[in-house]
C-alpha positions in Angstrom: -68.4 -46.8 42.0 -64.8 -45.9 43.4 -62.0 -45.2 41.3 -58.8 -46.9 42.5 -55.4 -45.0 42.2 -52.9 -47.9 41.8 -49.2 -47.3 42.7 -48.1 -47.7 39.0 -50.6 -44.6 38.2 -48.7 -42.6 41.0 -45.4 -43.6 39.5 -46.3 -42.5 36.2 -47.6 -39.2 37.4 -44.4 -39.0 39.6 -42.0 -39.9 37.1 -43.9 -37.2 34.7 -43.6 -34.5 37.2 -40.0 -35.6 38.2 -38.8 -35.3 34.4 -40.1 -31.7 34.5 -38.3 -30.7 37.7 -35.1 -32.2 36.0 -35.6 -30.3 32.8 -36.3 -27.0 34.9 -33.1 -27.7 37.0 -31.1 -28.5 33.7 -32.3 -25.3 32.1 -31.7 -23.0 35.2 -28.0 -24.8 35.6 -27.4 -23.6 31.9 -28.5 -20.3 32.3 -26.5 -20.1 35.5 -23.4 -21.4 33.9 -23.8 -19.6 30.3 -25.3 -16.3 31.7 -27.5 -16.4 28.5 -31.3 -15.7 28.3 -31.6 -18.4 25.8 -29.6 -21.0 24.1 -31.8 -21.6 21.0 -33.7 -19.4 18.6 -37.1 -21.3 19.2 -36.8 -20.1 23.1 -36.9 -16.3 22.0 -37.3 -15.5 18.2 -37.6 -11.8 18.8 -34.6 -11.4 21.0 -32.6 -14.1 19.0 -33.3 -12.0 15.9 -32.2 -8.6 17.5 -29.1 -10.5 18.8 -28.3 -11.9 15.4 -28.3 -8.6 13.9 -26.1 -7.2 16.7 -23.5 -9.8 16.5 -23.3 -9.3 12.8 -22.9 -5.8 13.4 -20.2 -6.6 16.2 -18.2 -8.9 13.8 -18.0 -6.2 11.1 -16.8 -3.6 13.6 -14.2 -6.0 14.9 -13.1 -6.3 11.5 -13.0 -2.7 10.5 -10.9 -2.0 14.0 -8.5 -4.5 13.0 -8.2 -2.9 9.4 -7.7 0.3 11.1 -4.9 -0.8 13.4 -3.1 -2.6 10.6 -3.6 0.9 8.6 -2.3 2.8 11.4 0.8 0.7 11.6 1.4 0.9 8.3 1.1 4.6 7.8 3.0 5.3 11.2 6.0 3.4 9.7 5.8 5.4 6.3 5.6 8.7 8.7 8.7 7.6 10.6 10.6 6.5 7.3 9.9 9.9 5.8 11.3 11.6 8.7 14.5 9.7 8.3 14.6 10.7 4.7 14.1 14.4 5.6 17.0 13.9 8.1 19.3 12.1 5.5 18.9 14.8 3.0 19.6 17.6 5.6 23.2 17.0 6.1 24.3 16.6 2.4 22.2 19.5 1.2 23.8 21.6 4.2 27.4 20.8 3.1 26.8 20.9 -0.7 26.6 24.7 -0.4 30.6 24.5 -0.7 30.2 24.6 -4.3 29.5 28.4 -4.1 33.0 28.8 -3.0 34.9 29.5 -6.3 38.4 29.0 -5.0 40.3 28.3 -1.3 38.9 25.1 0.0 35.7 25.0 -2.1 37.0 22.1 -4.2 38.9 20.1 -1.6 36.0 17.9 -0.3 34.3 17.4 -3.3 35.2 13.7 -3.6 34.1 13.2 -0.1 30.8 15.0 -0.8 30.1 13.0 -3.8 30.4 9.7 -1.7 28.0 11.2 0.9 25.6 12.0 -1.8 25.7 8.4 -3.1 25.2 6.9 0.3 22.4 9.4 0.9 20.6 8.0 -2.3 21.2 4.6 -1.1 19.9 5.3 2.3 16.6 7.0 1.0 16.1 3.9 -1.2 16.4 1.7 1.8 14.0 3.8 3.7 11.4 3.6 0.7 12.0 -0.2 1.1 10.4 -0.3 4.6 8.9 -3.6 5.7 6.1 -4.0 8.2 5.5 -7.8 8.9 5.7 -9.3 5.6 4.4 -6.3 3.6 6.5 -3.5 1.9 5.0 -0.2 3.0 5.6 1.7 -0.2 5.1 -1.1 -2.6 1.7 0.2 -3.6 -0.8 -2.9 -4.2 2.0 -5.5 -4.4 3.1 -5.4 -1.0 5.1 -9.1 -1.0 8.0 -7.8 -3.5 10.8 -5.3 -2.9 9.5 -2.1 -4.4 12.9 -0.3 -5.3 16.0 -1.8 -6.6 19.1 -0.6 -8.1 20.9 -2.0 -11.3 24.1 -3.6 -11.0 26.3 -0.7 -11.7 24.1 1.6 -9.3 23.2 3.9 -11.8 19.7 2.8 -12.7 16.7 2.7 -10.2 13.7 0.3 -10.7 10.4 0.3 -9.1 8.9 -3.0 -9.3 11.1 -3.8 -12.2 10.5 -0.5 -14.3 13.3 2.0 -14.7 12.0 5.3 -12.7 13.8 7.2 -15.2 11.6 6.5 -18.1 11.1 9.3 -20.6 14.4 10.1 -21.3 14.5 8.3 -24.8 13.6 10.8 -27.3 11.5 10.0 -30.5 13.8 8.9 -33.3 14.0 11.5 -36.2 11.8 10.2 -39.0 13.8 12.1 -41.4 17.0 10.2 -40.5 15.6 6.8 -39.5 12.7 4.8 -41.3 10.3 3.7 -38.5 9.6 -0.1 -38.5 6.2 -1.1 -39.9 5.3 -2.7 -36.6 3.0 0.2 -35.4 1.2 0.6 -38.7 0.9 -2.8 -39.3 -1.0 -3.3 -35.8 -3.2 -0.5 -36.9 -4.1 -1.8 -40.4 -4.9 -5.4 -39.4 -6.8 -4.1 -36.3 -9.0 -1.7 -39.1 -9.3 -4.5 -41.5 -10.6 -6.9 -38.7 -12.9 -4.4 -37.4 -11.4 -4.8 -33.9 -9.5 -1.4 -33.8 -11.2 0.3 -30.8 -10.7 3.9 -29.4 -8.3 2.5 -26.8 -6.2 0.8 -29.7 -6.0 4.5 -31.2 -4.9 6.1 -27.9 -2.1 3.6 -27.6 -1.2 3.9 -31.3 -0.8 7.8 -30.8 0.8 7.5 -27.7 3.7 5.3 -29.3 3.7 7.4 -32.3 5.1 10.1 -30.1 2.0 12.4 -30.8 2.9 15.5 -28.1 -0.6 15.8 -27.5 -1.4 12.2 -26.7 -2.0 11.3 -23.1 -0.6 8.3 -21.2 -3.2 5.6 -21.6 -4.2 3.3 -18.9 -1.6 0.5 -18.8 -4.1 -2.1 -17.3 -6.0 -1.7 -20.9 -2.9 -2.1 -22.9 -3.9 -4.0 -26.1 -2.4 -7.3 -27.1 -0.7 -6.1 -30.2 1.2 -3.4 -28.0 2.2 -6.2 -25.6 3.5 -8.2 -28.5 5.5 -5.3 -29.9 7.4 -5.2 -26.8 8.7 -8.6 -27.4 10.0 -7.9 -30.8 13.8 -8.3 -31.8 15.3 -5.3 -33.5 17.6 -6.4 -36.7 18.8 -3.0 -37.4 20.0 0.2 -35.6 17.0 2.1 -36.7 14.8 -0.6 -35.5 16.8 -0.6 -31.9 16.4 3.0 -31.9 12.4 2.8 -32.3 12.1 -0.2 -30.1 14.0 1.6 -27.5 11.6 4.6 -27.6 8.6 2.1 -27.7 9.9 0.3 -24.4 10.6 3.5 -23.0 7.2 4.9 -23.5 6.0 1.4 -22.5 7.6 1.9 -19.0 6.5 5.3 -18.4 2.8 4.1 -19.0 3.6 1.4 -16.4 4.7 4.0 -13.9 1.9 6.1 -14.4 -0.4 3.3 -14.0 1.4 2.1 -10.8 1.3 5.9 -9.7 -2.3 5.9 -9.3 -2.7 2.6 -7.8 -5.5 2.5 -4.9 -6.3 -0.1 -2.4 -9.5 0.5 -0.5 -10.1 -0.7 3.1 -13.4 -0.8 5.2 -12.9 1.5 8.2 -16.6 1.7 8.8 -17.3 4.9 6.5 -20.2 3.3 4.4 -18.2 0.7 2.2 -20.5 1.4 -1.0 -19.9 0.9 -4.7 -21.5 2.4 -7.6 -20.6 -0.7 -9.5 -18.1 -3.7 -9.1 -14.7 -2.1 -8.8 -16.0 1.4 -8.7 -16.2 2.3 -4.9 -17.9 5.4 -3.9 -15.5 8.1 -3.1 -15.4 8.6 0.8 -16.9 5.4 1.7 -13.5 3.8 1.7 -10.1 4.1 2.9 -7.1 4.1 0.6 -4.1 2.4 2.2 -1.9 2.3 -0.9 1.5 4.1 -0.8 3.4 4.0 -3.9 7.1 4.8 -3.6 7.3 6.7 -6.9 4.8 9.2 -5.7 7.2 10.3 -3.0 10.5 9.9 -5.0 9.3 10.8 -8.1 9.8 9.3 -11.7 9.8 10.3 -15.4 11.8 13.4 -16.6 11.2 17.0 -15.5 10.7 18.8 -18.8 9.3 22.1 -17.1 12.7 23.9 -17.5 13.9 22.4 -20.9 16.7 20.5 -19.4 14.9 17.0 -19.0 16.5 16.3 -15.8 15.3 13.2 -13.6 12.6 13.6 -11.3 13.6 11.0 -9.1 15.4 12.4 -6.0 17.7 9.2 -5.3 18.8 9.4 -9.1 19.4 13.4 -8.9 21.6 12.8 -5.8 23.9 10.3 -7.8 23.9 12.7 -10.8 24.8 15.5 -8.3 27.5 13.2 -7.3 28.6 12.6 -10.7 29.1 16.4 -11.1 31.2 16.6 -8.1 33.3 13.8 -9.2 33.8 15.6 -12.4 35.5 18.7 -10.5 39.3 18.6 -11.0 40.8 20.0 -7.8 44.1 21.1 -9.2 42.5 23.1 -12.3 39.4 24.0 -10.2 37.1 23.2 -13.2 34.6 20.6 -14.4 36.4 18.7 -17.1 34.7 16.3 -19.6 35.7 12.7 -18.8 38.3 12.3 -21.7 40.2 15.2 -20.1 40.0 13.8 -16.4 43.3 11.9 -16.7 45.6 14.6 -18.0 48.1 16.3 -16.0 47.9 19.8 -15.4 50.7 20.5 -18.0 49.1 18.3 -20.5 45.8 20.2 -19.8 47.3 23.5 -20.2 48.8 22.3 -23.6 45.3 20.9 -24.7 43.5 24.1 -23.9 46.0 26.4 -26.1 43.8 25.0 -28.9 40.9 27.4 -28.8 38.2 24.7 -29.8 39.3 22.6 -26.9 39.3 25.6 -24.7 35.7 26.4 -25.7 34.5 22.8 -25.4 35.9 22.5 -22.0 34.7 25.7 -20.5 31.2 25.0 -22.3 31.3 21.8 -20.4 32.5 23.3 -17.3 29.5 26.1 -17.3 27.1 23.3 -18.1 28.2 21.1 -15.1 28.2 24.2 -12.9 24.8 24.9 -14.1 23.3 21.4 -13.6 24.9 21.4 -10.1 23.1 24.3 -9.1 19.9 23.2 -10.8 20.2 19.9 -9.0 20.6 21.5 -5.7 17.5 23.4 -6.0 15.5 20.6 -7.2 16.6 18.7 -4.4 15.7 21.4 -1.8 12.5 21.5 -3.6 12.3 17.5 -3.1 13.3 18.1 0.5 10.1 20.5 1.0 8.0 17.8 -0.8 9.1 15.2 1.7 8.2 17.6 4.4 4.7 17.8 3.0 4.4 14.3 2.9 5.7 13.9 6.2 3.0 16.4 7.7 0.2 14.7 5.6 1.3 11.6 6.6 1.0 12.5 10.3 -2.4 13.6 9.6 -3.5 10.5 8.1 -2.2 8.6 11.0 -4.0 10.7 13.4 -7.1 10.1 11.6 -6.6 6.3 11.8 -6.0 6.9 15.5 -9.3 8.7 15.7 -10.8 5.9 13.7 -9.6 3.3 16.2 -11.1 5.4 19.2 -14.5 5.5 17.3 -14.6 1.9 16.4 -13.5 0.8 19.9 -16.2 2.8 21.4 -18.6 1.4 18.7 -17.4 -1.9 19.5 -18.3 -1.5 23.3 -21.7 0.0 22.7 -22.8 -2.8 20.5 -21.5 -5.5 22.9 -23.4 -3.7 25.6 -26.6 -3.9 23.5 -26.5 -7.6 22.9 -25.5 -8.3 26.5 -28.6 -6.5 27.6 -30.7 -8.8 25.3 -28.5 -12.1 26.0 -27.1 -11.9 29.3 -29.3 -12.9 32.5 -29.5 -11.3 35.8 -26.9 -13.3 37.4 -28.6 -12.8 41.1 -32.0 -14.0 39.4 -30.3 -16.9 37.6 -28.6 -18.2 41.0 -32.0 -17.8 42.9 -34.0 -19.6 40.3 -31.3 -22.2 40.1 -31.3 -22.8 43.9 -35.0 -23.0 43.8 -35.3 -25.6 41.2 -32.5 -27.6 43.0 -34.6 -27.3 46.2 -37.7 -28.8 44.1 -35.7 -31.6 42.4 -34.5 -32.9 45.8 -37.9 -32.5 47.3 -39.3 -34.5 44.6 -36.5 -37.3 45.0 -37.2 -37.4 48.7 -41.2 -37.6 48.3 -40.5 -40.6 45.8 -38.3 -42.4 48.3 -40.8 -42.0 51.1 -44.3 -42.4 49.6 -44.1 -44.6 46.8 -43.8 -48.3 46.9 -45.0 -51.4 45.2 -48.1 -53.2 46.2 -49.5 -56.6 46.0 -52.2 -55.2 43.7 -49.5 -53.8 41.5 -47.8 -57.0 41.2 -51.2 -58.8 40.6 -51.9 -56.2 37.7 
């Protein structure tokens, strides 16, 4: 018995094959248009897995490259500003040697030089307030706020609201002044409650003026210490101690800010021993803290307690020059500066007054030379920082080159996996298009409805 193939059967078979040709044409068209070997994970799981890993590595490398570019811009700006500070210091320090002349024209330009020194101090601070985009370069981890500000009278300099001249308040004389019970009460209460820790004891010793105590970590300041800063002094004795506590507190803040770090991933491993404990060398620290360049606190190394901050030193040196009385060729105490030459001559007939003025003159003269030496040392320090900043900028440039090369290499790897051979894709697309057109033509020529198809 023969088997009759109806037109419907032929149509079903044709329709099925036409759908296959259509799908092949669509796939080859997508491959040609997207230049991709596969468009879903199911098409090639092994290649898709490799491509995913490479794309993840590529994204991480791009982020690291962007970080390197941002860091380079920041450090290059810092390098330029340090160079500007060095230039600003050179001119007044070159002129300041005029004080070595004991007579003649040595004293004639001192007032003008004092003004130059003050303007230089302001210029140095302006340079340290440099901004890149919306971030302040030398602000440490707080890049959104101006790092350095002057007091209204222009005599005190603040870094993020803290007096950079902290450390100049001496421990009140316990033999004369009775220390308030705030400190001891905090310790007694803590010990009674069983909450007194080693950190509390470190802060207690620090506020007590123990010369052997180190500056504790300001980020771990106990609550009782913070509350003590908000107390109101009722007597002169309490004011003296509270000023001392606040000065010590400011010094702890400056010490804490000077050691701030902000770690950036530049493709060097980026590993941590524990949360917030990065492995040294696996991150790049891009925090630039202005007080590490300008200085803070008091210099006790020579026993004079001069400020360490170079902007403050410039202004104090300017004050020394302003104290010079040109007509008398002497540094005069403030209370004698408004006297005429005759009045001053009469006053100095008193041996005590004469000795007092001469001692003041010697102190100011010594201070001037001392400040000049320290400012010259500061200029050398800025030069060292300038060279170091140049080296770090070049390191960041090298890092950019390395990451750019790494980006290209990764891109080539996943292109080898994902990208098609364009000539092959065009050939396949042309063949599938030819097959599809041929299938349509055959359908139009060979398939037609018969009477039997209608009867069925």
